[in-house]
Each structure stands twice: as structure tokens, then as C-alpha cells.
C-alpha positions in Angstrom: 34.0 180.5 93.0 35.9 178.5 95.6 34.9 175.0 96.8 33.7 176.2 100.2 31.5 178.8 98.5 30.1 176.2 96.2 29.2 173.9 99.1 27.7 176.9 100.9 25.6 177.7 97.9 24.5 174.1 97.6 23.6 173.9 101.2 21.5 177.1 101.0 19.7 175.9 97.9 18.9 172.6 99.7 17.5 174.5 102.7 15.3 176.6 100.4 14.0 173.5 98.5 13.3 171.8 101.8 11.0 174.7 102.8 8.9 174.4 99.7 6.2 172.0 101.1 5.4 174.6 103.8 4.9 177.6 101.5 3.9 176.1 98.1 0.5 174.9 96.8 -0.4 171.2 96.7 -0.1 171.2 92.9 3.4 172.7 93.0 4.4 170.2 95.7 3.3 167.3 93.5 5.2 168.7 90.6 8.2 169.0 92.8 8.0 165.3 93.9 7.8 164.2 90.3 10.7 166.4 89.2 12.9 165.5 92.1 12.4 161.8 91.4 13.2 162.3 87.7 16.3 164.2 88.6 17.4 161.3 90.8 16.8 158.9 87.8 18.9 161.2 85.6 21.7 161.2 88.1 21.5 157.4 88.5 21.8 157.0 84.7 24.7 159.5 84.8 26.8 157.0 86.7 26.6 154.2 84.1 26.0 156.4 81.0 27.8 159.7 81.8 30.9 158.4 83.6 31.3 154.8 82.4 30.0 155.6 78.9 27.5 152.7 78.6 24.2 153.9 77.3 21.9 151.8 79.4 18.2 151.3 78.5 17.7 149.0 81.5 17.5 151.4 84.3 13.7 151.4 84.1 14.0 147.7 85.1 15.7 148.7 88.3 13.0 151.3 88.9 10.4 148.7 88.4 12.1 146.2 90.7 12.3 148.8 93.4 8.7 149.7 93.0 7.5 146.0 93.2 9.9 145.2 96.0 8.3 147.9 98.1 4.7 147.1 97.0 5.0 143.4 97.6 6.5 143.9 101.0 3.8 146.3 102.1 0.7 144.7 100.4 1.5 141.0 100.5 3.7 140.7 103.6 2.4 143.7 105.6 5.8 145.1 106.3 6.7 148.7 106.9 7.5 151.1 104.0 11.2 151.3 105.1 11.6 147.6 105.0 9.9 147.4 101.6 12.1 150.2 100.2 15.3 148.3 101.4 14.0 145.1 99.9 13.4 146.7 96.6 16.9 148.2 96.6 18.5 144.9 97.4 16.6 143.2 94.7 17.6 145.8 92.1 21.3 145.7 93.1 21.4 141.9 93.0 19.8 141.9 89.6 22.2 144.7 88.4 25.2 142.7 89.5 24.0 139.5 87.8 22.9 141.3 84.7 26.1 143.4 84.5 28.3 140.4 84.5 26.5 139.2 81.4 25.6 142.3 79.3 28.5 144.6 80.2 30.7 142.5 78.0 28.8 144.1 75.1 29.5 147.6 73.9 27.9 150.4 72.0 24.6 149.7 70.3 24.8 146.0 71.2 24.7 146.8 74.9 21.9 149.3 74.3 19.8 146.8 72.4 20.4 144.1 75.1 19.2 146.4 77.9 16.3 147.7 75.8 14.7 144.3 75.6 14.8 143.8 79.4 11.7 146.0 80.1 9.4 143.9 77.9 10.7 140.7 79.5 10.0 142.0 83.0 6.5 143.2 82.0 5.8 139.6 80.7 7.2 138.0 83.9 5.4 140.2 86.4 2.1 140.1 84.5 2.0 136.4 85.4 3.2 136.5 89.0 0.4 136.1 91.6 2.5 137.8 94.3 2.8 140.8 92.0 -1.0 141.0 91.3 -0.5 139.7 87.7 -1.4 142.3 85.1 -4.0 143.9 87.4 -1.3 145.3 89.7 -1.2 146.1 93.4 -2.8 148.8 95.5 -0.6 150.2 98.2 -1.9 151.7 101.5 -2.9 155.3 101.2 -0.8 157.9 103.0 -1.9 161.5 102.6 1.4 163.3 103.1 2.8 164.9 100.0 5.2 167.0 102.2 6.7 163.7 103.4 7.2 162.3 99.9 8.6 165.6 98.8 11.2 165.6 101.6 12.1 161.9 100.9 12.5 162.7 97.2 14.7 165.7 97.9 16.8 163.7 100.3 17.3 161.0 97.8 18.3 163.5 95.1 20.8 165.0 97.5 22.2 161.6 98.3 22.6 160.7 94.7 24.2 164.0 93.9 26.7 163.5 96.8 27.5 160.1 95.4 28.2 161.7 91.9 30.4 164.3 93.6 32.4 161.6 95.3 32.7 159.6 92.0 33.9 162.7 90.1 36.9 163.0 92.5 37.6 159.4 93.4 39.8 156.7 92.0 36.7 154.8 91.2 35.4 157.7 89.1 38.7 158.2 87.3 38.5 154.5 86.4 35.1 154.9 85.0 36.1 157.9 82.9 39.1 156.0 81.6 36.7 153.2 80.6 34.5 155.7 78.8 37.4 157.2 76.9 39.3 154.0 76.0 38.4 150.8 77.7 41.3 148.8 76.2 43.8 151.4 77.4 42.2 151.4 80.8 42.6 147.6 81.1 46.2 147.9 80.0 46.8 150.5 82.7 45.6 148.1 85.4 41.9 149.1 85.8 39.7 146.2 86.6 37.1 147.2 83.9 34.6 144.4 84.7 34.5 145.2 88.4 34.3 149.0 87.8 31.4 148.6 85.3 29.4 146.2 87.5 29.8 148.4 90.5 28.7 151.4 88.5 25.7 149.5 87.2 24.8 148.3 90.7 25.1 151.9 92.1 22.9 153.2 89.3 20.3 150.5 90.0 20.3 151.3 93.7 19.2 154.9 93.2 16.7 153.9 90.6 15.1 151.4 92.9 14.8 153.8 95.8 13.1 156.3 93.4 10.8 153.6 92.3 9.8 152.6 95.8 9.1 156.2 96.8 7.0 156.8 93.7 5.0 153.6 94.1 4.0 154.4 97.7 3.2 158.0 96.7 0.8 157.1 93.8 -0.5 154.0 95.8 -0.9 151.9 92.6 1.4 149.7 90.6 1.1 147.6 87.4 3.7 146.0 85.2 3.4 148.4 82.3 3.8 151.5 84.3 6.5 150.0 86.6 8.8 148.9 83.7 7.9 151.8 81.3 10.8 152.2 78.8 9.6 155.7 78.2 10.8 156.6 81.7 14.3 155.3 80.7 14.3 157.5 77.6 13.4 160.5 79.7 16.2 160.0 82.2 18.7 159.7 79.3 17.4 162.9 77.6 17.6 164.8 80.8 21.1 163.7 81.6 22.4 164.3 78.1 20.7 167.7 77.9 22.1 168.8 81.2 25.5 167.3 80.7 26.5 163.7 81.1 29.6 163.1 83.2 29.1 166.2 85.3 27.9 166.6 88.9 24.9 168.9 88.5 24.2 168.8 84.8 21.5 166.0 85.0 19.8 167.8 87.8 19.6 171.0 85.8 18.4 169.1 82.7 15.7 167.4 84.7 14.4 170.5 86.3 14.4 172.6 83.0 12.8 169.8 80.9 10.3 168.8 83.5 9.1 172.4 83.8 8.8 173.0 80.1 7.1 169.7 79.5 4.6 170.4 82.3 3.7 173.7 80.7 3.4 172.2 77.3 1.3 169.3 78.5 -1.0 171.7 80.3 -1.5 174.0 77.3 -1.3 171.5 74.4 -0.8 167.9 75.4 0.4 166.8 72.0 3.3 169.2 72.2 4.9 167.5 75.2 6.0 164.4 73.2 7.2 166.5 70.3 9.2 168.7 72.7 11.4 165.7 73.9 12.0 164.8 70.3 13.3 168.3 69.5 15.4 168.2 72.6 17.1 165.0 71.5 18.0 166.4 68.1 19.2 169.7 69.5 21.3 168.1 72.2 22.9 165.6 69.9 23.7 168.0 67.1 24.5 171.3 68.8 25.7 170.4 72.3 26.3 166.7 72.7 28.1 167.3 76.0 25.1 169.2 77.4 24.5 172.4 79.2 27.4 171.8 81.6 29.9 171.9 78.8 28.2 174.8 77.1 28.5 176.8 80.3 32.2 176.1 80.6 33.2 176.8 77.0 30.7 179.3 75.5 32.4 182.4 76.9 35.7 181.4 75.2 34.4 180.3 71.8 31.0 182.0 71.5 28.7 180.8 68.7 31.6 178.8 67.2 30.9 176.3 70.0 27.7 175.1 68.1 29.3 175.2 64.7 32.3 173.1 65.9 29.9 170.5 67.3 27.9 170.4 64.1 31.1 169.8 62.1 32.5 167.2 64.6 29.2 165.2 64.9 27.8 165.5 61.4 26.4 162.3 59.9 
């Protein structure tokens, strides 16, 4: 399929998705909002985790900062939603730059552990801030408009996917990939690894913050535990890895598929939903560590040997 055909197919799909609020039930629209925001989070993690190769557990912090930036602006300062959303995004990007200069010097599990602790730190801080409502939280103005939130979520996902498409074909993206494959060699070849990693971290935080702001206004309530939920970070990682880290559409496909199956399982037997994500982690890591995107590219050539080769290559 040629590139114009791919862009045409993408545009047609976007138009179909944009029409969902006018033909679907309220329950399906609400599921769509949640799924689109999760897909955006998976795409945002894909920037730092899939392309730069840094497994961040701190993206939920950016999501929380975006949520609180929006909520504080609207509730405490009586500013419009758009201003609050921008404030949350600026706050998250600034924090990502400062944090990135410190923790992106670490690698591997050291980096993962450092970012993992951030969520608990933020919960403790915001639970004691009067402007953030302490541990009680904030109640945002009610807006009955699921269709509006759906369109905003869809627009944000489209924007993040376009950003990934640009990264995949840009010098910046090639620099991130070189860092992922061999950071020392990238530095020797003239790549400013610190700058590239910080920019990737900031861009990832930007999309997370926007998703957090939209979600906060949609559900109209925010507290520190839900805003900085580390479980949300785990979900975005699983969805990105399952779909294909370092690909353009892999995280979106992973988010849609896993959200759909998880919703069905939680409706039928709630205890199976958590078990399902655990099974997905094991399956993805052992049988297809590069996700569905890599499986789609290579399975026709190697067949079932694809899974066997991955088991041998990644055995403990």
C-alpha cells in the first residue's frame, strides 16, 4: 500500500470515528473517551519508551500534573477550561525538563526505579496542598457533553499520532532510535543525547498532561491518589508494548484491543480484568517482545518460528 493510500485510509478512519458520538449509545461514547485517552497515553509513553528506549514509570506524574493544573485553574482561579489545560501542560513540560536533566542520566532499571518513586512523592505533596484540596480533592464544574469530550480525546490522539509519525521520519527520531540501540555509539556519532532525551521526555509529558486535563474535566472530580495512579502508568506501558513500541500505530492498536477485552472481562467477571493484564505482560515479553506491529511485519515470512525464535532469544 502506497503512502497516499495509507494517509487516505487514516483520514477515512478518523472521519468514521468522529461520527461515533452522533450514532452510538452513551455507554459506548463513554467507553470511547476512556479508550482514546488511554491510547494517547500509550502513544506518549511510546516517545520515551519505544523510541528512546527509556522505560519510564513517571508518565503518570505528568498526567496528574495536567489534571491538577486544569482543576486548580478552573476551581480556585475561575479560569476557562482551555487556559487550565494549557497551564497543566506547561507545568508538566517544565517538570519533565527539570526531572529529565536529573534522572535521564540513569539507565535501565535504575531509571525505572527512580521514576517509579515519583508518583508516591507527588501523592504526598498534593495531599498537603490547600490549593489542591489536600487529600479530599477538587470538584470541577459539571459539563454534560460527552460528545465534546469524545471529540477532544479523538483530536488529541490524532495529534499525538501525527507527532509520532513525524518523529519516525525525522532526524530527531533517528537520534532517539540510535540512543535506544546504543547510546555510547550515538554520542560518538555526534548526537546530543542529553538534549534528545530531555526533549522526548518533555514531549511525552505534554501529551500525558493534556490527556489528564481532559479526563479531569470529564469526570469532574480529582484527588491525589487517582491523579497520580501508578497503575495507569503500567497500563500505558502494557498497551504500548503489546501493540508495538517504536511503531506509529502499534500503541493505538494495543490500547483499543486491550481496553475492549478488559471492559468485557470487568463487566462479566471483575476479578479477571486484573489477571488479564498480567497474562498480557507475560505473553508479550516472552512470545512477541516487539509487539503486534513486528508480528504483522514478520509472521508471513517466518510463521510460527517467529514465536519460537523470540522464546529462545529472550529466555531467562
